[in-house]
N, C-alpha and C positions, 0 to 999 in steps of 0.2 A: 852264749854257752849252750843254751837249750837247742839252738839250731844245729850246732856242731854235733851234739849228741844224736840228734835225729838223723843227720846225714851219715854219721858213722854207723848207726844201726842199719840204715838202708843199704849201705855198702856191704856190711857183713851178711845181710839177708840175701843180697844179690849174689855174692860170692858163694854162699851156701847153696843157693838154688842151682847155680851152674855146676858146682862140685857134685851135688846129688844126682843131677841129670847125667853127668858123665860117668859117675860110678855105677849107675843103673843101666848103662849101655843104651841110652835112648837115642843115640846118634843115628841108628839104623831106621828109626821111626819118625824122626823129626829133622827137617832140614836146618832149623835153627840150632838144634843141639849138635848137628854135624858140623856146622860152622863154628860153634864154641869149641868143639874138639880140635878143629884145625887151628883155631886161635891159640889153644893151649900148646899144641905141638910147635907153634912159632915161638914159644917161650914167654908168652904174655900172661900176666896175672890180672884177673878182673879188677882188683883194687889198685892196679898201677895207674899212675897219673897219665893222662893223655899226652902223647908225645908231640906237643905243639911246636917243638923246635925243629921237627922234620919238615922243613919248608924250603922251597927253592928260593935262591937269591934272585934279585931282579934280573940279572943277565940270563940265568937259566930259565926263568919264567918267560922272558921275551923269546928265547929260542923255542920253548915249548909252544908258545902261541903261534910263532911263525910256522912250525911244523904242522900244527893243527889248523892252520888258516883255511884250507879247503873245506874242512868239516864245519868250521865256524861259519863260513860264508853260506854254505848250504843250509845250515841249521838256524841261522839268525831269525828269519821270519817266523818259524815254528816256535823258537824259544820265546819270542816276544808275545805271540798269541797265547802260549801256555802261561806265561807270567801274568797276562791280563786276566786269565781265568782263576789262577790260584794265589796271586799276590795278595789279594784282599783277605786271605785266610792266614796271613802271617807266614807265608812260605817263600822260600828262595828257589830259583831255578838254576841248576848247575850243570855244566858240561865238563866232564872229566875225561882224561886220556886213558888209554889202555893200561897205564901204570897206576891208575887211581889218583891222578893229580888233577884237581879242578883247575881249569884255565879260563873259564867264562862263568860269571855269576850275575844273575839279575835279582835284585833285592831292593825293597823300599829303603830310602835313605834313613828313615827313622828307625829301621830295624837292623841296619848294617852292623852296628856294634854288637848286637846280640849274636849274630851269626859269626862274627869275628871271635867273640869270646868262646863260642862253641867249637872253634877251630875250622870253620868252613870258609877259609880264605883261599884265594887263588894260589896255587903252588903247594898247598898242604898235602901231606901224604895220607890218603884214606884207603890204602890197600889193606887187605886182611892181615898181611904180614906185619904192618906197622901198628894198626889200632884194633885188630880183631874184627868181630862181626859188626858190619855196618852196611848201609845201603850200597854205596859205591863199590867197596871192596868185595862184598859177598856177591854182588851182581857179576863182577869180573871173575870171581873164583868159580861160579857156577854157570856162567854164560846164559843167564835167564833173568827175567824180571823178578824183583824181590821187594818185599815190604819189611822193614826192620822198625818195629814200634817200641820206643822207649826202652824198657828193661830187657828187650830181646838183644840189645847191644851187648857186646862182651865186656867192654870196659865200663865200670861204674860212671866214669867221667863223661860218657856219651849217652847216658840213659835219659837225658832231657830231650833227646832228639827223636823225631819220627821221620823216617826216610822211605821214599818210594823211588826205585831206580829201575831202569831198563837198558839193556845193551843196544848199541847201534852198530850194525854190520855194514861194511863198505861194499862197493860194487863187486869186489872179488870174493865176498863171503867171509871176510875177516873181521873180527871184533875190533873196532877202531876207537870207540868212545862209549861213555856211559852218560845217559841223561838221568838227572836226579832232581826230585823235588823234596826239600827238607823243611821242617818247621821245628821251632823250639817251644811252641805253645803247649801248655800242659793239658788243655781241654780238648785235644784232638783224639777222638775215639779210634780204636783199631778199625772199626767198620768204615769210617770216613777215610782212613788211610788207604783202604782197599779201593775206594772210589778214585782217590788221587792216583793210585797205581794204574787204573784203567786209562786215565788221561795221559799219564806218562808213557804208557806203552803205545797208545795211538800216536802221540807226538813223535816217538822214536821211529815208528814205521814211516811217518811222513818225511822225517829227515833222511831215512834210508832211501826212500823213493827219489828225493831231490838229489842225493848223492849219485844215485844210479842214472838219473837223467843227465846230470852234469858229466858223468863219465862217458855216456853214449849220446851226445847231443844230436847226431844225425840219424840215429837208428829209429825204427818204428818200435813202439812199446806194445807188448802183448801180455795180457793177463793170462796166467796159467789156468785152464779150465779145471773145475772141480776143487778149487781151493778158495777158502773164504777171501773175498776181495780185500778185507781189512788187514790181511796178513802181509800184503805187499809182495806176492809171488809174481814177479815181473820178468819178462824176457826182452832182450834187445835184439831186434831182427834187422839184418841189412837188406839192401836192395835185391839180393839174390835169394831172399827167404832163408838165410842161414842165421841161426842163433849164435850171436857173438858175445853175449853177456847174459847173466842170470843173477837175480838176487839170492840171498842165502835161503830164503823160504822156497824159491823155485828150485834151487839146487837140491834141497832136501827132498822135495816132493818128486822130482824127476830123476833123482840119483845122478846128478851131474857133478863133475869135479874138474879141476885143472883150469887152464887158461883157454876159455872158449874163443877169444879173439884169435889165438894161434891155431886152435883146433875146433873150428865151428861145426855145428850140427844142423842138418836140414830141419827146419821147423816142422815140416810135415811128418818126418820120421819120429821126431821127438814127441809130438802130440798125438801120434796115431791117426793122422789124417790120410786121405787118399794121396797118391803120388802126384808130385808137382811137375813131372816130366810131360808137359802138355805142349801141343804145337804152338800155342800162342806165347809160350815162354821164350825169352830171349836166349840166344845160344850161350852167352856167357853165364847166365843163371843156371842153365842146364848143366854145363860143364862144372861150375863151382859146386853144385849140389852132388854131382857124381864123385868129384874128388873128395868132398867132405865125407860122403858115405863110406869111402874106402880108406879113411884116415890118412889121406894124402898120397896114397899109392897110385901113381899115374898109370901104370900098366893095368892094374885092376879096374881103374875108372874107365880106361879105354875099352876093356873087354865088356864092362857093363853097358857102355854106350854102343857097342858093336862096331867100333872103329879101331884102326891101328894106333899104336903109341905115337908114331910120327904124325898121323893125322890129328890126333888130339893136341900134340904140341903146336902144330900149325894153327889149329883153331884157337888155342889159348893165346897165341901171339896176336891173332886177328881180333880176338875179343878184347884184348888189352888196348 
């Protein structure tokens, strides 16, 4: 009986804390309160029971895993290294889809039931729409790394958790998954959760780099100058020195958008280097860069090279 009274009091205090923060308009000053506000707009109440029933059936989970298999394949070595580092602290390592659905989870067998009881099973819905403020869902909602420590969760039912999550962006710069480390241990301090977050973010960048290498296996990889090496600002450059791919960080830094494989950009132009139109360059490379510089305009490329359109077509055929 005493335990139930304590739990009930804690739930009321948590709900009062959230209500007070929202009434005072603190969402503009706190990302956590902003997430609470979104949770309220989704029609959720802090005291509501966690919606554990929102879980994929076996067939749907199998289809999700099949769809996410390229991400899993690229991420597996990093997931295992991360789990070796954090598993001893009673943490699980989770890979969730862009819908907020965990599809891979590494956890000690002795702690598996604890995480299942907390709802951290494969196929559970951890979007903000379903369960309010939480590591996976809030990371997706904001597109950035987050730490949600215990009573920062919106639902009282989730306040035993501490979660550190980071987005994973694919080779095209789209948010494709979330990497999450969660623990149900009550002795995890918020400061230690920050250290976990650093490890999660580094692991997410490694996974992104592996996804990028897998997407462009024959390309030369180039680090973007002037960007912290740890951020994963990579360019994929082909044999003609054309940039055919860029990670999200590289796109942001260089202002790139669209499908670079269809509309490549000369690396020299992009990085502000000296012209690559050198005598020792191959004819095909020179032509390819001239066409890229004019956005695929053959007539303009011919003028830039000082030759006729017919001559350029002839040279293109010979280069092929």
